[in-house]
LUMLUMDREN-2810 file (N, C-alpha, C; in Angstrom, 1 decimal):
<atoms>
<atom><aa>M</aa><ch>A</ch><at>N</at><xx>114.3</xx><yy>87.1</yy><zz>105.7</zz></atom>
<atom><aa>M</aa><ch>A</ch><at>CA</at><xx>113.4</xx><yy>88.3</yy><zz>104.5</zz></atom>
<atom><aa>M</aa><ch>A</ch><at>C</at><xx>113.4</xx><yy>86.6</yy><zz>103.0</zz></atom>
<atom><aa>P</aa><ch>A</ch><at>N</at><xx>113.3</xx><yy>86.7</yy><zz>102.8</zz></atom>
<atom><aa>P</aa><ch>A</ch><at>CA</at><xx>113.8</xx><yy>86.4</yy><zz>100.8</zz></atom>
<atom><aa>P</aa><ch>A</ch><at>C</at><xx>114.7</xx><yy>87.2</yy><zz>100.3</zz></atom>
<atom><aa>D</aa><ch>A</ch><at>N</at><xx>114.9</xx><yy>86.9</yy><zz>99.0</zz></atom>
<atom><aa>D</aa><ch>A</ch><at>CA</at><xx>116.1</xx><yy>87.2</yy><zz>98.5</zz></atom>
<atom><aa>D</aa><ch>A</ch><at>C</at><xx>115.1</xx><yy>88.2</yy><zz>97.8</zz></atom>
<atom><aa>K</aa><ch>A</ch><at>N</at><xx>114.2</xx><yy>88.4</yy><zz>97.0</zz></atom>
<atom><aa>K</aa><ch>A</ch><at>CA</at><xx>113.4</xx><yy>88.4</yy><zz>96.6</zz></atom>
<atom><aa>K</aa><ch>A</ch><at>C</at><xx>111.8</xx><yy>88.9</yy><zz>96.9</zz></atom>
<atom><aa>L</aa><ch>A</ch><at>N</at><xx>111.2</xx><yy>89.9</yy><zz>96.9</zz></atom>
<atom><aa>L</aa><ch>A</ch><at>CA</at><xx>109.8</xx><yy>89.9</yy><zz>97.4</zz></atom>
<atom><aa>L</aa><ch>A</ch><at>C</at><xx>108.6</xx><yy>89.4</yy><zz>96.6</zz></atom>
<atom><aa>D</aa><ch>A</ch><at>N</at><xx>107.9</xx><yy>89.0</yy><zz>96.7</zz></atom>
<atom><aa>D</aa><ch>A</ch><at>CA</at><xx>106.2</xx><yy>88.8</yy><zz>96.2</zz></atom>
<atom><aa>D</aa><ch>A</ch><at>C</at><xx>105.3</xx><yy>89.4</yy><zz>96.4</zz></atom>
<atom><aa>W</aa><ch>A</ch><at>N</at><xx>104.4</xx><yy>89.7</yy><zz>95.9</zz></atom>
<atom><aa>W</aa><ch>A</ch><at>CA</at><xx>103.5</xx><yy>90.1</yy><zz>97.0</zz></atom>
<atom><aa>W</aa><ch>A</ch><at>C</at><xx>102.5</xx><yy>89.4</yy><zz>97.7</zz></atom>
<atom><aa>D</aa><ch>A</ch><at>N</at><xx>103.3</xx><yy>88.4</yy><zz>97.8</zz></atom>
<atom><aa>D</aa><ch>A</ch><at>CA</at><xx>102.1</xx><yy>87.4</yy><zz>99.4</zz></atom>
<atom><aa>D</aa><ch>A</ch><at>C</at><xx>103.0</xx><yy>88.0</yy><zz>100.2</zz></atom>
<atom><aa>D</aa><ch>A</ch><at>N</at><xx>104.2</xx><yy>88.6</yy><zz>100.1</zz></atom>
<atom><aa>D</aa><ch>A</ch><at>CA</at><xx>105.2</xx><yy>88.5</yy><zz>101.7</zz></atom>
<atom><aa>D</aa><ch>A</ch><at>C</at><xx>105.0</xx><yy>90.3</yy><zz>102.1</zz></atom>
<atom><aa>A</aa><ch>A</ch><at>N</at><xx>103.4</xx><yy>90.0</yy><zz>102.7</zz></atom>
<atom><aa>A</aa><ch>A</ch><at>CA</at><xx>103.2</xx><yy>91.6</yy><zz>102.4</zz></atom>
<atom><aa>A</aa><ch>A</ch><at>C</at><xx>103.6</xx><yy>92.3</yy><zz>103.9</zz></atom>
<atom><aa>E</aa><ch>A</ch><at>N</at><xx>103.8</xx><yy>91.1</yy><zz>105.6</zz></atom>
<atom><aa>E</aa><ch>A</ch><at>CA</at><xx>104.4</xx><yy>92.2</yy><zz>106.4</zz></atom>
<atom><aa>E</aa><ch>A</ch><at>C</at><xx>106.6</xx><yy>92.5</yy><zz>106.5</zz></atom>
<atom><aa>D</aa><ch>A</ch><at>N</at><xx>107.0</xx><yy>91.2</yy><zz>104.8</zz></atom>
<atom><aa>D</aa><ch>A</ch><at>CA</at><xx>108.1</xx><yy>91.9</yy><zz>104.9</zz></atom>
<atom><aa>D</aa><ch>A</ch><at>C</at><xx>107.8</xx><yy>93.4</yy><zz>104.4</zz></atom>
<atom><aa>I</aa><ch>A</ch><at>N</at><xx>107.2</xx><yy>93.3</yy><zz>103.2</zz></atom>
<atom><aa>I</aa><ch>A</ch><at>CA</at><xx>107.3</xx><yy>94.6</yy><zz>102.2</zz></atom>
<atom><aa>I</aa><ch>A</ch><at>C</at><xx>106.6</xx><yy>95.9</yy><zz>103.4</zz></atom>
<atom><aa>A</aa><ch>A</ch><at>N</at><xx>105.9</xx><yy>95.5</yy><zz>104.0</zz></atom>
<atom><aa>A</aa><ch>A</ch><at>CA</at><xx>104.7</xx><yy>96.9</yy><zz>105.2</zz></atom>
<atom><aa>A</aa><ch>A</ch><at>C</at><xx>106.6</xx><yy>96.9</yy><zz>105.5</zz></atom>
<atom><aa>I</aa><ch>A</ch><at>N</at><xx>107.4</xx><yy>96.5</yy><zz>106.2</zz></atom>
<atom><aa>I</aa><ch>A</ch><at>CA</at><xx>108.7</xx><yy>96.8</yy><zz>107.3</zz></atom>
<atom><aa>I</aa><ch>A</ch><at>C</at><xx>109.5</xx><yy>97.1</yy><zz>106.6</zz></atom>
<atom><aa>L</aa><ch>A</ch><at>N</at><xx>109.3</xx><yy>97.0</yy><zz>104.8</zz></atom>
<atom><aa>L</aa><ch>A</ch><at>CA</at><xx>110.5</xx><yy>98.0</yy><zz>104.0</zz></atom>
<atom><aa>L</aa><ch>A</ch><at>C</at><xx>109.6</xx><yy>98.5</yy><zz>104.2</zz></atom>
<atom><aa>L</aa><ch>A</ch><at>N</at><xx>108.4</xx><yy>99.7</yy><zz>103.6</zz></atom>
<atom><aa>L</aa><ch>A</ch><at>CA</at><xx>107.9</xx><yy>100.1</yy><zz>103.8</zz></atom>
<atom><aa>L</aa><ch>A</ch><at>C</at><xx>108.1</xx><yy>101.7</yy><zz>104.5</zz></atom>
<atom><aa>A</aa><ch>A</ch><at>N</at><xx>107.6</xx><yy>100.9</yy><zz>105.8</zz></atom>
<atom><aa>A</aa><ch>A</ch><at>CA</at><xx>108.0</xx><yy>102.1</yy><zz>107.1</zz></atom>
<atom><aa>A</aa><ch>A</ch><at>C</at><xx>109.1</xx><yy>102.0</yy><zz>107.1</zz></atom>
<atom><aa>N</aa><ch>A</ch><at>N</at><xx>109.9</xx><yy>101.4</yy><zz>107.2</zz></atom>
<atom><aa>N</aa><ch>A</ch><at>CA</at><xx>111.6</xx><yy>102.2</yy><zz>107.0</zz></atom>
<atom><aa>N</aa><ch>A</ch><at>C</at><xx>111.7</xx><yy>103.1</yy><zz>106.5</zz></atom>
<atom><aa>K</aa><ch>A</ch><at>N</at><xx>111.6</xx><yy>103.2</yy><zz>104.5</zz></atom>
<atom><aa>K</aa><ch>A</ch><at>CA</at><xx>111.2</xx><yy>104.2</yy><zz>103.9</zz></atom>
<atom><aa>K</aa><ch>A</ch><at>C</at><xx>110.7</xx><yy>105.4</yy><zz>103.9</zz></atom>
<atom><aa>F</aa><ch>A</ch><at>N</at><xx>109.7</xx><yy>105.3</yy><zz>104.6</zz></atom>
<atom><aa>F</aa><ch>A</ch><at>CA</at><xx>108.6</xx><yy>106.4</yy><zz>104.4</zz></atom>
<atom><aa>F</aa><ch>A</ch><at>C</at><xx>108.0</xx><yy>106.3</yy><zz>106.2</zz></atom>
<atom><aa>P</aa><ch>A</ch><at>N</at><xx>109.0</xx><yy>106.3</yy><zz>107.1</zz></atom>
<atom><aa>P</aa><ch>A</ch><at>CA</at><xx>108.2</xx><yy>106.4</yy><zz>108.6</zz></atom>
<atom><aa>P</aa><ch>A</ch><at>C</at><xx>107.7</xx><yy>107.4</yy><zz>109.0</zz></atom>
<atom><aa>D</aa><ch>A</ch><at>N</at><xx>106.5</xx><yy>108.7</yy><zz>108.1</zz></atom>
<atom><aa>D</aa><ch>A</ch><at>CA</at><xx>105.7</xx><yy>109.6</yy><zz>108.7</zz></atom>
<atom><aa>D</aa><ch>A</ch><at>C</at><xx>104.9</xx><yy>109.4</yy><zz>108.4</zz></atom>
<atom><aa>I</aa><ch>A</ch><at>N</at><xx>104.6</xx><yy>108.5</yy><zz>106.3</zz></atom>
<atom><aa>I</aa><ch>A</ch><at>CA</at><xx>103.4</xx><yy>108.2</yy><zz>105.9</zz></atom>
<atom><aa>I</aa><ch>A</ch><at>C</at><xx>102.5</xx><yy>107.1</yy><zz>106.6</zz></atom>
<atom><aa>D</aa><ch>A</ch><at>N</at><xx>100.9</xx><yy>107.7</yy><zz>106.9</zz></atom>
<atom><aa>D</aa><ch>A</ch><at>CA</at><xx>100.0</xx><yy>107.3</yy><zz>107.2</zz></atom>
<atom><aa>D</aa><ch>A</ch><at>C</at><xx>99.5</xx><yy>105.6</yy><zz>106.5</zz></atom>
<atom><aa>P</aa><ch>A</ch><at>N</at><xx>99.8</xx><yy>104.7</yy><zz>106.0</zz></atom>
<atom><aa>P</aa><ch>A</ch><at>CA</at><xx>99.4</xx><yy>103.7</yy><zz>105.0</zz></atom>
<atom><aa>P</aa><ch>A</ch><at>C</at><xx>98.2</xx><yy>103.8</yy><zz>104.7</zz></atom>
<atom><aa>L</aa><ch>A</ch><at>N</at><xx>97.2</xx><yy>104.5</yy><zz>105.3</zz></atom>
<atom><aa>L</aa><ch>A</ch><at>CA</at><xx>96.1</xx><yy>104.5</yy><zz>105.6</zz></atom>
<atom><aa>L</aa><ch>A</ch><at>C</at><xx>95.6</xx><yy>106.0</yy><zz>104.1</zz></atom>
<atom><aa>S</aa><ch>A</ch><at>N</at><xx>96.3</xx><yy>106.6</yy><zz>104.2</zz></atom>
<atom><aa>S</aa><ch>A</ch><at>CA</at><xx>96.2</xx><yy>107.7</yy><zz>103.5</zz></atom>
<atom><aa>S</aa><ch>A</ch><at>C</at><xx>96.8</xx><yy>107.6</yy><zz>101.7</zz></atom>
<atom><aa>L</aa><ch>A</ch><at>N</at><xx>97.0</xx><yy>106.2</yy><zz>101.7</zz></atom>
<atom><aa>L</aa><ch>A</ch><at>CA</at><xx>97.8</xx><yy>106.1</yy><zz>100.4</zz></atom>
<atom><aa>L</aa><ch>A</ch><at>C</at><xx>96.0</xx><yy>105.9</yy><zz>99.5</zz></atom>
<atom><aa>R</aa><ch>A</ch><at>N</at><xx>96.6</xx><yy>105.7</yy><zz>98.1</zz></atom>
<atom><aa>R</aa><ch>A</ch><at>CA</at><xx>94.9</xx><yy>105.3</yy><zz>96.8</zz></atom>
<atom><aa>R</aa><ch>A</ch><at>C</at><xx>96.3</xx><yy>104.3</yy><zz>96.9</zz></atom>
<atom><aa>F</aa><ch>A</ch><at>N</at><xx>95.6</xx><yy>102.9</yy><zz>96.4</zz></atom>
<atom><aa>F</aa><ch>A</ch><at>CA</at><xx>96.5</xx><yy>100.9</yy><zz>95.7</zz></atom>
<atom><aa>F</aa><ch>A</ch><at>C</at><xx>97.5</xx><yy>102.2</yy><zz>94.6</zz></atom>
<atom><aa>T</aa><ch>A</ch><at>N</at><xx>96.9</xx><yy>102.7</yy><zz>93.8</zz></atom>
<atom><aa>T</aa><ch>A</ch><at>CA</at><xx>98.3</xx><yy>103.0</yy><zz>93.1</zz></atom>
<atom><aa>T</aa><ch>A</ch><at>C</at><xx>99.8</xx><yy>103.6</yy><zz>93.1</zz></atom>
<atom><aa>Q</aa><ch>A</ch><at>N</at><xx>99.2</xx><yy>104.4</yy><zz>93.8</zz></atom>
<atom><aa>Q</aa><ch>A</ch><at>CA</at><xx>100.6</xx><yy>105.2</yy><zz>95.2</zz></atom>
<atom><aa>Q</aa><ch>A</ch><at>C</at><xx>101.4</xx><yy>103.4</yy><zz>95.1</zz></atom>
<atom><aa>L</aa><ch>A</ch><at>N</at><xx>100.7</xx><yy>103.0</yy><zz>96.4</zz></atom>
<atom><aa>L</aa><ch>A</ch><at>CA</at><xx>101.3</xx><yy>101.7</yy><zz>97.3</zz></atom>
<atom><aa>L</aa><ch>A</ch><at>C</at><xx>101.8</xx><yy>100.5</yy><zz>96.0</zz></atom>
<atom><aa>H</aa><ch>A</ch><at>N</at><xx>101.2</xx><yy>101.0</yy><zz>95.3</zz></atom>
<atom><aa>H</aa><ch>A</ch><at>CA</at><xx>101.4</xx><yy>99.1</yy><zz>93.9</zz></atom>
<atom><aa>H</aa><ch>A</ch><at>C</at><xx>103.0</xx><yy>99.7</yy><zz>93.4</zz></atom>
<atom><aa>Q</aa><ch>A</ch><at>N</at><xx>103.1</xx><yy>101.4</yy><zz>93.1</zz></atom>
<atom><aa>Q</aa><ch>A</ch><at>CA</at><xx>103.7</xx><yy>101.8</yy><zz>92.7</zz></atom>
<atom><aa>Q</aa><ch>A</ch><at>C</at><xx>105.1</xx><yy>101.7</yy><zz>93.5</zz></atom>
<atom><aa>W</aa><ch>A</ch><at>N</at><xx>104.3</xx><yy>101.9</yy><zz>95.2</zz></atom>
<atom><aa>W</aa><ch>A</ch><at>CA</at><xx>106.1</xx><yy>102.5</yy><zz>95.9</zz></atom>
<atom><aa>W</aa><ch>A</ch><at>C</at><xx>105.9</xx><yy>100.4</yy><zz>96.1</zz></atom>
<atom><aa>V</aa><ch>A</ch><at>N</at><xx>105.9</xx><yy>99.9</yy><zz>96.0</zz></atom>
<atom><aa>V</aa><ch>A</ch><at>CA</at><xx>106.3</xx><yy>98.5</yy><zz>96.2</zz></atom>
<atom><aa>V</aa><ch>A</ch><at>C</at><xx>107.1</xx><yy>98.2</yy><zz>95.1</zz></atom>
<atom><aa>T</aa><ch>A</ch><at>N</at><xx>106.5</xx><yy>98.5</yy><zz>93.8</zz></atom>
<atom><aa>T</aa><ch>A</ch><at>CA</at><xx>107.2</xx><yy>97.7</yy><zz>92.7</zz></atom>
<atom><aa>T</aa><ch>A</ch><at>C</at><xx>108.5</xx><yy>98.7</yy><zz>92.8</zz></atom>
<atom><aa>E</aa><ch>A</ch><at>N</at><xx>108.9</xx><yy>100.0</yy><zz>93.2</zz></atom>
<atom><aa>E</aa><ch>A</ch><at>CA</at><xx>109.3</xx><yy>100.4</yy><zz>93.2</zz></atom>
<atom><aa>E</aa><ch>A</ch><at>C</at><xx>111.1</xx><yy>99.8</yy><zz>94.5</zz></atom>
<atom><aa>L</aa><ch>A</ch><at>N</at><xx>110.7</xx><yy>99.3</yy><zz>95.6</zz></atom>
<atom><aa>L</aa><ch>A</ch><at>CA</at><xx>112.0</xx><yy>98.3</yy><zz>96.3</zz></atom>
<atom><aa>L</aa><ch>A</ch><at>C</at><xx>112.9</xx><yy>97.9</yy><zz>95.8</zz></atom>
<atom><aa>D</aa><ch>A</ch><at>N</at><xx>113.6</xx><yy>98.2</yy><zz>96.4</zz></atom>
<atom><aa>D</aa><ch>A</ch><at>CA</at><xx>115.1</xx><yy>97.1</yy><zz>94.7</zz></atom>
<atom><aa>D</aa><ch>A</ch><at>C</at><xx>115.2</xx><yy>95.9</yy><zz>95.5</zz></atom>
<atom><aa>E</aa><ch>A</ch><at>N</at><xx>114.4</xx><yy>95.0</yy><zz>97.0</zz></atom>
<atom><aa>E</aa><ch>A</ch><at>CA</at><xx>113.9</xx><yy>93.8</yy><zz>97.6</zz></atom>
<atom><aa>E</aa><ch>A</ch><at>C</at><xx>112.9</xx><yy>93.2</yy><zz>96.3</zz></atom>
<atom><aa>F</aa><ch>A</ch><at>N</at><xx>112.0</xx><yy>93.7</yy><zz>96.2</zz></atom>
<atom><aa>F</aa><ch>A</ch><at>CA</at><xx>110.2</xx><yy>93.5</yy><zz>95.2</zz></atom>
<atom><aa>F</aa><ch>A</ch><at>C</at><xx>110.7</xx><yy>92.7</yy><zz>93.9</zz></atom>
<atom><aa>G</aa><ch>A</ch><at>N</at><xx>110.6</xx><yy>91.4</yy><zz>94.0</zz></atom>
<atom><aa>G</aa><ch>A</ch><at>CA</at><xx>110.9</xx><yy>91.0</yy><zz>92.4</zz></atom>
<atom><aa>G</aa><ch>A</ch><at>C</at><xx>109.6</xx><yy>90.3</yy><zz>91.8</zz></atom>
<atom><aa>G</aa><ch>A</ch><at>N</at><xx>108.5</xx><yy>90.4</yy><zz>92.8</zz></atom>
<atom><aa>G</aa><ch>A</ch><at>CA</at><xx>107.3</xx><yy>90.0</yy><zz>91.8</zz></atom>
<atom><aa>G</aa><ch>A</ch><at>C</at><xx>106.8</xx><yy>90.7</yy><zz>90.7</zz></atom>
<atom><aa>D</aa><ch>A</ch><at>N</at><xx>106.0</xx><yy>90.4</yy><zz>89.9</zz></atom>
<atom><aa>D</aa><ch>A</ch><at>CA</at><xx>105.6</xx><yy>90.8</yy><zz>88.4</zz></atom>
<atom><aa>D</aa><ch>A</ch><at>C</at><xx>104.7</xx><yy>92.1</yy><zz>89.1</zz></atom>
<atom><aa>P</aa><ch>A</ch><at>N</at><xx>104.7</xx><yy>93.0</yy><zz>88.5</zz></atom>
<atom><aa>P</aa><ch>A</ch><at>CA</at><xx>103.9</xx><yy>94.4</yy><zz>88.5</zz></atom>
<atom><aa>P</aa><ch>A</ch><at>C</at><xx>102.5</xx><yy>93.7</yy><zz>87.9</zz></atom>
<atom><aa>S</aa><ch>A</ch><at>N</at><xx>101.9</xx><yy>93.5</yy><zz>87.1</zz></atom>
<atom><aa>S</aa><ch>A</ch><at>CA</at><xx>100.4</xx><yy>92.7</yy><zz>86.9</zz></atom>
<atom><aa>S</aa><ch>A</ch><at>C</at><xx>99.9</xx><yy>91.5</yy><zz>87.7</zz></atom>
<atom><aa>A</aa><ch>A</ch><at>N</at><xx>101.2</xx><yy>90.9</yy><zz>88.6</zz></atom>
<atom><aa>A</aa><ch>A</ch><at>CA</at><xx>100.1</xx><yy>90.3</yy><zz>89.1</zz></atom>
<atom><aa>A</aa><ch>A</ch><at>C</at><xx>99.7</xx><yy>90.4</yy><zz>90.8</zz></atom>
<atom><aa>S</aa><ch>A</ch><at>N</at><xx>99.4</xx><yy>92.1</yy><zz>91.2</zz></atom>
<atom><aa>S</aa><ch>A</ch><at>CA</at><xx>99.0</xx><yy>92.7</yy><zz>91.9</zz></atom>
<atom><aa>S</aa><ch>A</ch><at>C</at><xx>97.5</xx><yy>92.1</yy><zz>92.4</zz></atom>
<atom><aa>S</aa><ch>A</ch><at>N</at><xx>96.4</xx><yy>92.6</yy><zz>93.2</zz></atom>
<atom><aa>S</aa><ch>A</ch><at>CA</at><xx>95.4</xx><yy>92.3</yy><zz>93.6</zz></atom>
<atom><aa>S</aa><ch>A</ch><at>C</at><xx>94.7</xx><yy>93.2</yy><zz>94.1</zz></atom>
<atom><aa>E</aa><ch>A</ch><at>N</at><xx>94.2</xx><yy>94.3</yy><zz>94.1</zz></atom>
<atom><aa>E</aa><ch>A</ch><at>CA</at><xx>92.6</xx><yy>94.5</yy><zz>95.4</zz></atom>
<atom><aa>E</aa><ch>A</ch><at>C</at><xx>93.5</xx><yy>93.8</yy><zz>96.9</zz></atom>
<atom><aa>G</aa><ch>A</ch><at>N</at><xx>92.9</xx><yy>92.5</yy><zz>97.4</zz></atom>
<atom><aa>G</aa><ch>A</ch><at>CA</at><xx>93.8</xx><yy>92.1</yy><zz>97.8</zz></atom>
<atom><aa>G</aa><ch>A</ch><at>C</at><xx>95.3</xx><yy>92.4</yy><zz>98.2</zz></atom>
<atom><aa>K</aa><ch>A</ch><at>N</at><xx>95.9</xx><yy>91.8</yy><zz>97.7</zz></atom>
<atom><aa>K</aa><ch>A</ch><at>CA</at><xx>97.0</xx><yy>91.6</yy><zz>97.7</zz></atom>
<atom><aa>K</aa><ch>A</ch><at>C</at><xx>97.8</xx><yy>92.3</yy><zz>98.6</zz></atom>
<atom><aa>L</aa><ch>A</ch><at>N</at><xx>97.3</xx><yy>94.1</yy><zz>97.9</zz></atom>
<atom><aa>L</aa><ch>A</ch><at>CA</at><xx>97.4</xx><yy>95.1</yy><zz>97.8</zz></atom>
<atom><aa>L</aa><ch>A</ch><at>C</at><xx>97.0</xx><yy>95.3</yy><zz>99.4</zz></atom>
<atom><aa>E</aa><ch>A</ch><at>N</at><xx>95.8</xx><yy>95.6</yy><zz>99.8</zz></atom>
<atom><aa>E</aa><ch>A</ch><at>CA</at><xx>95.1</xx><yy>95.8</yy><zz>101.0</zz></atom>
<atom><aa>E</aa><ch>A</ch><at>C</at><xx>96.4</xx><yy>95.4</yy><zz>101.8</zz></atom>
<atom><aa>H</aa><ch>A</ch><at>N</at><xx>96.3</xx><yy>93.9</yy><zz>101.7</zz></atom>
<atom><aa>H</aa><ch>A</ch><at>CA</at><xx>97.1</xx><yy>93.0</yy><zz>102.7</zz></atom>
<atom><aa>H</aa><ch>A</ch><at>C</at><xx>97.9</xx><yy>93.3</yy><zz>103.1</zz></atom>
<atom><aa>I</aa><ch>A</ch><at>N</at><xx>98.9</xx><yy>94.4</yy><zz>102.5</zz></atom>
<atom><aa>I</aa><ch>A</ch><at>CA</at><xx>100.2</xx><yy>95.1</yy><zz>102.8</zz></atom>
<atom><aa>I</aa><ch>A</ch><at>C</at><xx>100.1</xx><yy>96.3</yy><zz>103.1</zz></atom>
<atom><aa>Q</aa><ch>A</ch><at>N</at><xx>98.9</xx><yy>97.3</yy><zz>103.0</zz></atom>
<atom><aa>Q</aa><ch>A</ch><at>CA</at><xx>98.5</xx><yy>98.3</yy><zz>103.3</zz></atom>
<atom><aa>Q</aa><ch>A</ch><at>C</at><xx>98.6</xx><yy>97.5</yy><zz>105.1</zz></atom>
<atom><aa>M</aa><ch>A</ch><at>N</at><xx>97.5</xx><yy>97.1</yy><zz>105.5</zz></atom>
<atom><aa>M</aa><ch>A</ch><at>CA</at><xx>97.0</xx><yy>96.7</yy><zz>106.8</zz></atom>
<atom><aa>M</aa><ch>A</ch><at>C</at><xx>98.0</xx><yy>96.2</yy><zz>107.2</zz></atom>
<atom><aa>A</aa><ch>A</ch><at>N</at><xx>98.8</xx><yy>95.5</yy><zz>107.3</zz></atom>
<atom><aa>A</aa><ch>A</ch><at>CA</at><xx>100.3</xx><yy>95.2</yy><zz>107.8</zz></atom>
<atom><aa>A</aa><ch>A</ch><at>C</at><xx>101.5</xx><yy>95.8</yy><zz>107.7</zz></atom>
<atom><aa>W</aa><ch>A</ch><at>N</at><xx>101.3</xx><yy>97.7</yy><zz>106.8</zz></atom>
<atom><aa>W</aa><ch>A</ch><at>CA</at><xx>101.8</xx><yy>98.3</yy><zz>107.0</zz></atom>
<atom><aa>W</aa><ch>A</ch><at>C</at><xx>101.4</xx><yy>99.4</yy><zz>108.1</zz></atom>
<atom><aa>Y</aa><ch>A</ch><at>N</at><xx>100.5</xx><yy>99.7</yy><zz>108.0</zz></atom>
<atom><aa>Y</aa><ch>A</ch><at>CA</at><xx>99.4</xx><yy>99.9</yy><zz>109.0</zz></atom>
<atom><aa>Y</aa><ch>A</ch><at>C</at><xx>99.5</xx><yy>99.4</yy><zz>111.0</zz></atom>
<atom><aa>D</aa><ch>A</ch><at>N</at><xx>100.1</xx><yy>98.1</yy><zz>111.1</zz></atom>
<atom><aa>D</aa><ch>A</ch><at>CA</at><xx>100.2</xx><yy>97.9</yy><zz>112.2</zz></atom>
<atom><aa>D</aa><ch>A</ch><at>C</at><xx>101.7</xx><yy>98.3</yy><zz>112.4</zz></atom>
<atom><aa>E</aa><ch>A</ch><at>N</at><xx>102.7</xx><yy>98.1</yy><zz>111.8</zz></atom>
<atom><aa>E</aa><ch>A</ch><at>CA</at><xx>103.8</xx><yy>98.4</yy><zz>111.6</zz></atom>
<atom><aa>E</aa><ch>A</ch><at>C</at><xx>104.1</xx><yy>99.9</yy><zz>111.7</zz></atom>
<atom><aa>F</aa><ch>A</ch><at>N</at><xx>103.2</xx><yy>100.2</yy><zz>111.2</zz></atom>
<atom><aa>F</aa><ch>A</ch><at>CA</at><xx>103.4</xx><yy>102.1</yy><zz>111.5</zz></atom>
<atom><aa>F</aa><ch>A</ch><at>C</at><xx>102.3</xx><yy>102.3</yy><zz>112.8</zz></atom>
<atom><aa>N</aa><ch>A</ch><at>N</at><xx>101.6</xx><yy>101.9</yy><zz>113.3</zz></atom>
<atom><aa>N</aa><ch>A</ch><at>CA</at><xx>101.9</xx><yy>102.2</yy><zz>114.8</zz></atom>
<atom><aa>N</aa><ch>A</ch><at>C</at><xx>102.3</xx><yy>101.5</yy><zz>116.1</zz></atom>
<atom><aa>D</aa><ch>A</ch><at>N</at><xx>102.3</xx><yy>100.6</yy><zz>115.7</zz></atom>
<atom><aa>D</aa><ch>A</ch><at>CA</at><xx>104.0</xx><yy>100.2</yy><zz>116.9</zz></atom>
<atom><aa>D</aa><ch>A</ch><at>C</at><xx>104.5</xx><yy>100.7</yy><zz>117.2</zz></atom>
<atom><aa>R</aa><ch>A</ch><at>N</at><xx>105.1</xx><yy>101.1</yy><zz>115.7</zz></atom>
<atom><aa>R</aa><ch>A</ch><at>CA</at><xx>106.0</xx><yy>102.3</yy><zz>116.0</zz></atom>
<atom><aa>R</aa><ch>A</ch><at>C</at><xx>106.0</xx><yy>103.4</yy><zz>116.3</zz></atom>
<atom><aa>R</aa><ch>A</ch><at>N</at><xx>105.1</xx><yy>103.7</yy><zz>116.1</zz></atom>
<atom><aa>R</aa><ch>A</ch><at>CA</at><xx>104.3</xx><yy>105.5</yy><zz>116.2</zz></atom>
<atom><aa>R</aa><ch>A</ch><at>C</at><xx>103.8</xx><yy>105.0</yy><zz>118.3</zz></atom>
<atom><aa>D</aa><ch>A</ch><at>N</at><xx>103.4</xx><yy>104.1</yy><zz>119.1</zz></atom>
<atom><aa>D</aa><ch>A</ch><at>CA</at><xx>103.1</xx><yy>104.1</yy><zz>120.1</zz></atom>
<atom><aa>D</aa><ch>A</ch><at>C</at><xx>104.8</xx><yy>103.8</yy><zz>120.9</zz></atom>
<atom><aa>Q</aa><ch>A</ch><at>N</at><xx>106.1</xx><yy>103.3</yy><zz>120.6</zz></atom>
<atom><aa>Q</aa><ch>A</ch><at>CA</at><xx>106.9</xx><yy>103.0</yy><zz>120.9</zz></atom>
<atom><aa>Q</aa><ch>A</ch><at>C</at><xx>107.6</xx><yy>104.6</yy><zz>121.6</zz></atom>
<atom><aa>V</aa><ch>A</ch><at>N</at><xx>108.0</xx><yy>104.7</yy><zz>122.9</zz></atom>
<atom><aa>V</aa><ch>A</ch><at>CA</at><xx>108.8</xx><yy>105.5</yy><zz>123.4</zz></atom>
<atom><aa>V</aa><ch>A</ch><at>C</at><xx>109.7</xx><yy>105.6</yy><zz>123.9</zz></atom>
<atom><aa>P</aa><ch>A</ch><at>N</at><xx>111.2</xx><yy>105.9</yy><zz>123.3</zz></atom>
<atom><aa>P</aa><ch>A</ch><at>CA</at><xx>111.9</xx><yy>106.2</yy><zz>123.9</zz></atom>
<atom><aa>P</aa><ch>A</ch><at>C</at><xx>112.0</xx><yy>105.7</yy><zz>124.6</zz></atom>
<atom><aa>G</aa><ch>A</ch><at>N</at><xx>112.8</xx><yy>104.4</yy><zz>124.9</zz></atom>
<atom><aa>G</aa><ch>A</ch><at>CA</at><xx>114.2</xx><yy>104.2</yy><zz>126.3</zz></atom>
<atom><aa>G</aa><ch>A</ch><at>C</at><xx>112.5</xx><yy>103.4</yy><zz>127.3</zz></atom>
<atom><aa>D</aa><ch>A</ch><at>N</at><xx>111.2</xx><yy>103.7</yy><zz>126.9</zz></atom>
<atom><aa>D</aa><ch>A</ch><at>CA</at><xx>110.3</xx><yy>102.5</yy><zz>126.4</zz></atom>
<atom><aa>D</aa><ch>A</ch><at>C</at><xx>110.6</xx><yy>101.0</yy><zz>127.3</zz></atom>
<atom><aa>A</aa><ch>A</ch><at>N</at><xx>110.6</xx><yy>100.1</yy><zz>128.4</zz></atom>
<atom><aa>A</aa><ch>A</ch><at>CA</at><xx>111.0</xx><yy>99.5</yy><zz>128.1</zz></atom>
<atom><aa>A</aa><ch>A</ch><at>C</at><xx>109.8</xx><yy>97.9</yy><zz>128.3</zz></atom>
<atom><aa>G</aa><ch>A</ch><at>N</at><xx>108.3</xx><yy>98.8</yy><zz>128.2</zz></atom>
<atom><aa>G</aa><ch>A</ch><at>CA</at><xx>107.1</xx><yy>98.4</yy><zz>128.8</zz></atom>
<atom><aa>G</aa><ch>A</ch><at>C</at><xx>106.5</xx><yy>98.3</yy><zz>129.7</zz></atom>
<atom><aa>P</aa><ch>A</ch><at>N</at><xx>105.9</xx><yy>97.9</yy><zz>130.1</zz></atom>
<atom><aa>P</aa><ch>A</ch><at>CA</at><xx>104.7</xx><yy>98.0</yy><zz>131.6</zz></atom>
<atom><aa>P</aa><ch>A</ch><at>C</at><xx>104.9</xx><yy>97.6</yy><zz>132.6</zz></atom>
<atom><aa>L</aa><ch>A</ch><at>N</at><xx>106.0</xx><yy>98.1</yy><zz>133.4</zz></atom>
<atom><aa>L</aa><ch>A</ch><at>CA</at><xx>106.3</xx><yy>97.5</yy><zz>135.5</zz></atom>
<atom><aa>L</aa><ch>A</ch><at>C</at><xx>105.2</xx><yy>96.4</yy><zz>135.3</zz></atom>
<atom><aa>L</aa><ch>A</ch><at>N</at><xx>105.9</xx><yy>94.9</yy><zz>135.6</zz></atom>
<atom><aa>L</aa><ch>A</ch><at>CA</at><xx>105.0</xx><yy>93.9</yy><zz>136.2</zz></atom>
<atom><aa>L</aa><ch>A</ch><at>C</at><xx>105.2</xx><yy>94.4</yy><zz>138.0</zz></atom>
</atoms>
């Protein structure tokens, strides 16, 4: 992970948001809330005014993937039996 994250680091930002807000469904957020949470991350060093709807959507979808991956994991589950 880079020292400071920018708007193009969607996957890294998504992991941080999933860790910070594990029970939040990212699709329930407005982009204004998502923007605020991203810019408040200690690891974020980007220009807050450099965001765009497309960049926020990319972060939101990466977080949604992470959210679903974590929700689908069952403790102690080693995966499918072969």
